[in-house]
C-alpha positions as CSV (number, residue, x, y, z in Angstrom):
1,M,-70.8,-59.8,-12.1
2,P,-67.4,-61.2,-11.0
3,L,-65.0,-62.4,-13.7
4,S,-65.2,-66.2,-14.0
5,E,-62.8,-68.7,-15.4
6,H,-63.3,-69.0,-19.1
7,Q,-64.4,-72.4,-20.4
8,S,-62.9,-72.5,-23.8
9,G,-59.8,-71.8,-25.8
10,Q,-56.4,-72.5,-24.4
11,H,-55.5,-70.9,-21.1
12,P,-51.8,-70.4,-20.7
13,P,-50.4,-71.2,-17.3
14,H,-49.8,-68.4,-14.8
15,H,-46.2,-67.3,-14.4
16,P,-46.2,-64.8,-11.5
17,N,-42.7,-63.5,-12.3
18,A,-43.2,-63.2,-16.1
19,S,-43.4,-59.8,-17.7
20,L,-46.7,-58.4,-18.9
21,S,-45.5,-58.5,-22.5
22,A,-44.5,-62.2,-22.2
23,L,-47.9,-63.1,-20.7
24,L,-49.8,-61.2,-23.4
25,L,-47.7,-62.7,-26.2
26,D,-48.1,-66.2,-24.7
27,F,-51.8,-65.8,-24.5
28,A,-52.2,-64.4,-28.0
29,E,-50.1,-67.2,-29.5
30,K,-51.9,-70.0,-27.7
31,F,-55.5,-68.9,-27.8
32,T,-57.4,-70.9,-30.4
33,N,-61.0,-69.7,-30.3
34,E,-62.4,-67.5,-33.1
35,R,-63.1,-64.6,-30.7
36,V,-61.4,-63.3,-27.6
37,R,-63.6,-62.1,-24.7
38,V,-62.6,-59.6,-22.1
39,R,-63.0,-62.3,-19.4
40,D,-60.7,-64.6,-21.3
41,I,-57.9,-62.0,-21.2
42,T,-58.3,-61.0,-17.6
43,D,-58.5,-64.6,-16.4
44,S,-55.1,-65.2,-18.0
45,L,-53.5,-62.4,-15.8
46,G,-55.0,-63.6,-12.5
47,Q,-54.4,-61.0,-9.6
48,R,-53.0,-58.4,-12.0
49,S,-56.5,-57.8,-13.3
50,F,-57.1,-54.2,-12.1
51,G,-54.0,-52.8,-13.7
52,F,-54.3,-55.0,-16.7
53,I,-57.8,-54.1,-17.6
54,L,-56.9,-50.4,-17.4
55,L,-53.9,-51.1,-19.6
56,I,-55.6,-53.2,-22.2
57,F,-58.3,-50.6,-22.8
58,A,-55.7,-47.8,-22.8
59,L,-53.5,-49.5,-25.4
60,P,-55.6,-48.8,-28.5
61,N,-55.7,-45.1,-27.6
62,S,-52.1,-44.6,-26.4
63,L,-49.8,-46.2,-28.8
64,P,-49.4,-45.2,-32.5
65,I,-50.3,-48.6,-33.7
66,I,-54.0,-48.5,-34.6
67,G,-56.6,-45.9,-35.4
68,I,-60.3,-46.7,-34.9
69,P,-62.8,-43.9,-34.9
70,G,-64.8,-43.7,-31.7
71,V,-62.6,-46.2,-29.9
72,S,-61.9,-43.7,-27.1
73,T,-65.5,-43.5,-26.1
74,I,-66.0,-47.3,-26.3
75,T,-62.9,-48.0,-24.2
76,G,-63.2,-45.0,-21.9
77,L,-66.5,-46.2,-20.3
78,P,-65.2,-49.6,-19.1
79,M,-62.0,-47.9,-17.8
80,L,-64.2,-45.5,-15.9
81,L,-66.0,-48.4,-14.2
82,V,-62.8,-50.3,-13.3
83,A,-61.1,-47.2,-12.0
84,A,-64.1,-46.4,-9.9
85,Q,-63.9,-49.8,-8.3
86,M,-60.2,-49.2,-7.5
87,A,-61.1,-45.9,-5.9
88,L,-63.8,-47.7,-3.8
89,G,-61.2,-50.2,-2.6
90,H,-62.7,-53.4,-4.2
91,Q,-60.5,-56.4,-3.8
92,R,-61.3,-57.8,-7.3
93,V,-62.7,-56.6,-10.6
94,Y,-66.5,-56.8,-11.1
95,L,-67.7,-56.3,-14.7
96,P,-71.2,-56.3,-16.2
97,R,-71.8,-59.3,-18.5
98,W,-71.9,-57.0,-21.5
99,I,-68.3,-55.9,-20.8
100,A,-67.0,-59.3,-19.6
101,D,-68.4,-61.1,-22.6
102,S,-67.6,-58.4,-25.2
103,S,-65.2,-59.8,-27.7
104,I,-63.1,-59.1,-30.8
105,L,-61.8,-61.5,-33.5
106,T,-58.8,-63.4,-32.3
107,V,-56.8,-62.4,-35.4
108,N,-57.5,-58.7,-34.6
109,F,-56.5,-59.2,-31.0
110,Q,-53.3,-61.0,-32.0
111,A,-52.5,-58.1,-34.4
112,L,-52.9,-55.6,-31.6
113,I,-50.7,-57.6,-29.2
114,F,-48.0,-58.3,-31.7
115,K,-47.8,-54.5,-32.5
116,A,-48.0,-53.5,-28.8
117,V,-45.4,-56.0,-27.4
118,P,-42.3,-54.3,-28.8
119,W,-43.4,-51.0,-27.2
120,L,-44.1,-52.7,-23.9
121,R,-40.8,-54.4,-23.9
122,R,-39.0,-51.1,-24.4
123,I,-40.8,-49.7,-21.4
124,E,-40.3,-52.9,-19.3
125,K,-36.5,-52.7,-19.7
126,L,-36.6,-49.4,-17.7
127,M,-39.0,-50.8,-15.0
128,K,-38.2,-52.3,-11.7
129,P,-39.8,-52.4,-8.2
130,R,-39.2,-49.0,-6.5
131,I,-41.0,-46.3,-4.5
132,G,-43.2,-49.0,-3.1
133,F,-45.7,-46.7,-1.3
134,L,-47.0,-45.5,-4.7
135,T,-47.9,-49.0,-5.7
136,H,-49.1,-50.3,-2.3
137,R,-52.7,-51.3,-1.8
138,S,-53.3,-48.1,0.2
139,A,-52.3,-46.0,-2.8
140,E,-54.5,-47.8,-5.3
141,R,-57.6,-46.0,-4.2
142,W,-56.1,-42.6,-4.9
143,L,-54.7,-43.8,-8.2
144,G,-58.1,-45.3,-9.0
145,A,-59.8,-41.9,-8.3
146,F,-57.2,-40.2,-10.6
147,C,-57.8,-42.7,-13.3
148,V,-61.6,-42.0,-13.1
149,L,-60.8,-38.4,-14.0
150,L,-58.6,-39.5,-16.9
151,A,-61.1,-42.1,-18.2
152,F,-63.8,-39.4,-18.1
153,L,-61.6,-37.2,-20.3
154,L,-60.9,-40.2,-22.6
155,A,-64.6,-40.9,-23.0
156,L,-65.3,-37.3,-24.2
157,P,-65.6,-36.9,-28.0
158,I,-62.7,-34.5,-28.2
159,P,-60.7,-34.7,-31.5
160,F,-57.2,-35.9,-30.7
161,G,-58.1,-35.7,-27.0
162,N,-57.6,-39.3,-26.1
163,L,-53.8,-39.7,-26.4
164,L,-52.6,-38.0,-23.2
165,P,-55.3,-39.4,-20.9
166,A,-54.7,-42.9,-22.3
167,L,-50.9,-42.5,-21.8
168,G,-51.5,-41.4,-18.2
169,I,-53.6,-44.5,-17.5
170,L,-51.2,-46.7,-19.4
171,F,-48.2,-45.7,-17.3
172,I,-50.1,-45.9,-14.0
173,A,-51.4,-49.4,-14.9
174,L,-47.9,-50.5,-15.9
175,G,-46.6,-49.1,-12.6
176,L,-49.2,-51.0,-10.6
177,I,-48.6,-54.3,-12.5
178,E,-44.8,-54.1,-12.2
179,S,-44.7,-52.3,-8.8
180,D,-42.7,-49.4,-10.2
181,G,-43.5,-46.1,-8.5
182,V,-41.5,-44.1,-11.0
183,C,-43.8,-45.4,-13.8
184,V,-46.7,-44.3,-11.7
185,L,-45.2,-40.9,-11.2
186,A,-44.8,-40.6,-15.0
187,G,-48.5,-41.5,-15.4
188,L,-49.5,-38.9,-12.9
189,A,-47.5,-36.2,-14.6
190,I,-48.9,-37.1,-18.0
191,G,-52.4,-37.2,-16.6
192,I,-52.1,-33.7,-15.0
193,T,-50.7,-32.4,-18.3
194,A,-53.8,-34.0,-20.1
195,W,-56.2,-32.2,-17.7
196,V,-54.4,-28.8,-18.2
197,F,-54.2,-29.2,-22.0
198,L,-57.7,-30.5,-22.5
199,S,-59.2,-28.0,-20.1
200,G,-57.5,-25.3,-22.2
201,L,-59.0,-26.7,-25.4
202,I,-62.5,-26.8,-23.9
203,W,-62.1,-23.3,-22.6
204,V,-61.1,-22.1,-26.1
205,A,-63.9,-24.0,-27.7
206,V,-66.5,-22.5,-25.3
207,Q,-65.1,-18.9,-25.8
208,T,-65.3,-19.4,-29.6
209,I,-68.9,-20.5,-29.4
210,I,-69.8,-17.6,-27.2
211,T,-68.1,-15.2,-29.6
212,M,-69.9,-16.7,-32.6
213,L,-73.3,-16.4,-30.7
214,D,-72.6,-12.8,-29.9
215,H,-71.9,-12.0,-33.6
216,W,-75.2,-13.8,-34.6
217,V,-77.2,-11.9,-32.0
C-alpha cells in the first residue's frame, strides 16, 4: 500500500534544504496527536522517504540512547522490506498497512528524537555532497541489495549482533539523504565488517554445538 498523506496532527512544511536533524526536530516538536504513525513520519520527509525509513528503523539499534529487548527483530523486518524495494528499483516506498499504521506514543517518539538529534548533528557537520555516483539513482539498487543483507543480519536474534548492521544501514541512509558518498562508503565498510564479525560468531556457535553433541554421543 503506498504511503498516503496523514490526516491528523500537525504536518510541518517541507524544507528541501533543511538538514535531517532539523526536519525531525521540527516534526517532533509540532506533532500534537497522542501517537505517531510510521506514515506520519515518512510523509513529513517527502522524497527522502527511502533513506529516511531505513534510518528511522536503524536509529534504535545503532545509537547508545535506548535499549529495548527484541527491537532488532521488530525493526529489521520493515527495513528488509524497504531495502528490497530499493534493490528492485521502486520509485517510491510501498508499505503494508500494518507497518504504515504502526505507531508509538508521541512522548516516546519525541524522547527518541531529542536524544538522537545531537548525534545526527555531529555527523551532519562532517557531511556534504560528494562522490555523487555513490548516491545516484543507479547506485541505489546496489545499496538496497546490500542493505537487504544487513537487515537480514539485524533481524536475527543474535545477542549484541544488531549494532554493526544497524550502523552500516544508518550511514548508508544518511549518505543517500544528504548525497554524501563518503558517508555511504563508511556504511559499506561497517556493513562488511558486520558480516565478517557475525559470520565468525555464527561459525563459532555452530562449532561449539557440534562439539557438545559429539561429547553427548
